[in-house]
C-alpha positions as CSV (number, residue, x, y, z in Angstrom):
1,M,151.4,127.5,120.0
2,D,152.7,124.3,118.4
3,Y,151.4,124.2,114.8
4,G,151.9,120.4,114.5
5,R,149.7,119.8,117.5
6,Y,147.1,122.2,116.1
7,R,147.0,120.3,112.8
8,Y,146.7,116.9,114.6
9,E,143.8,118.1,116.6
10,Q,142.0,119.4,113.5
11,T,142.4,116.0,111.7
12,K,141.1,114.3,114.9
13,K,138.0,116.5,114.9
14,K,137.3,115.8,111.2
15,Q,137.6,112.0,111.8
16,E,135.2,112.2,114.7
17,A,132.7,114.2,112.7
18,K,133.0,111.6,109.9
19,K,132.2,108.7,112.3
20,K,128.9,110.3,113.3
21,Q,127.5,111.1,109.9
22,S,125.1,108.6,108.4
23,V,125.5,107.4,104.9
24,F,122.5,106.3,102.8
25,Q,122.0,105.1,99.3
26,V,119.1,105.4,96.9
27,K,117.9,102.0,95.8
28,E,115.6,101.7,92.8
29,I,112.7,99.3,92.4
30,K,111.1,99.0,88.9
31,V,107.6,97.8,88.3
32,R,105.1,97.8,85.4
33,P,101.5,98.9,85.6
34,K,100.3,95.3,85.1
35,T,102.7,93.7,87.6
36,G,101.0,90.7,89.3
37,E,99.9,90.7,92.9
38,H,102.5,88.2,94.2
39,D,105.3,89.9,92.3
40,L,104.3,93.2,93.8
41,Q,104.4,91.8,97.3
42,V,107.9,90.5,96.6
43,K,108.9,94.0,95.5
44,I,107.3,95.5,98.6
45,N,109.3,93.1,100.8
46,H,112.5,94.3,99.1
47,I,111.5,97.9,99.8
48,R,111.0,97.1,103.4
49,K,114.5,95.6,103.6
50,F,116.0,98.7,102.0
51,I,114.1,101.1,104.3
52,E,115.1,99.1,107.4
53,R,118.8,99.5,106.3
54,K,118.1,103.3,106.3
55,D,118.3,103.6,102.5
56,K,116.0,105.7,100.4
57,V,114.0,103.9,97.7
58,K,113.0,105.2,94.3
59,V,110.0,103.3,93.0
60,T,109.6,103.6,89.2
61,V,106.7,102.5,87.1
62,I,107.7,102.0,83.5
63,F,105.3,102.3,80.7
64,R,106.0,100.8,77.3
65,G,104.2,101.5,74.1
66,R,100.5,101.9,74.5
67,E,100.7,101.3,78.3
68,I,101.0,105.0,78.7
69,S,97.2,105.2,78.5
70,L,97.2,103.1,81.7
71,S,98.7,106.0,83.8
72,Q,95.9,105.7,86.4
73,L,96.9,102.0,86.9
74,G,100.5,103.1,87.5
75,R,99.3,105.6,90.1
76,D,97.2,102.9,91.8
77,V,100.3,100.7,92.0
78,L,102.3,103.4,93.6
79,Q,99.5,104.2,96.0
80,K,99.3,100.6,97.1
81,I,103.1,100.5,97.7
82,A,102.8,103.7,99.8
83,E,100.0,102.2,101.9
84,E,101.8,99.0,102.4
85,T,105.0,100.8,103.7
86,E,103.4,103.7,105.5
87,E,104.4,102.5,109.0
88,I,108.1,102.4,108.2
89,A,108.5,104.9,105.4
90,L,107.3,108.4,104.4
91,I,106.9,109.7,100.9
92,E,109.7,112.1,100.2
93,Q,108.7,112.8,96.6
94,H,105.1,112.3,95.5
95,P,104.4,110.4,92.2
96,R,105.3,112.4,89.1
97,F,105.8,111.7,85.5
98,D,109.3,111.8,84.1
99,G,108.9,111.0,80.4
100,R,107.4,107.5,80.1
101,T,108.1,106.7,83.8
102,L,106.2,107.5,86.9
103,V,108.6,108.1,89.9
104,M,108.1,108.2,93.7
105,V,110.8,108.4,96.4
106,L,110.3,106.8,99.8
107,A,112.5,107.6,102.8
108,P,112.8,106.0,106.2
109,K,110.9,107.6,109.1
């Protein structure tokens, strides 16, 4: 067996496998619990664009100072985002607290 030919075939197989794999990024969208309605719609449109490009989206609600007492408001914001994007995205990681931030991850269907 020709060793050079064998190595050539192995590299060709690796290149072919690399072509077929899909590459995605994790994009992050940051909102606040008192973000306005129009601003929230703009953020949702950005999320739609990211999901259509097959990227995952990490939605973060940031609480500053005494806003941490508005944690239910933050959960409502994330729930609204999930409802608006449910036809194109699924929730990969449900909302959870990470320090003073509330985090949810959306993935394309």
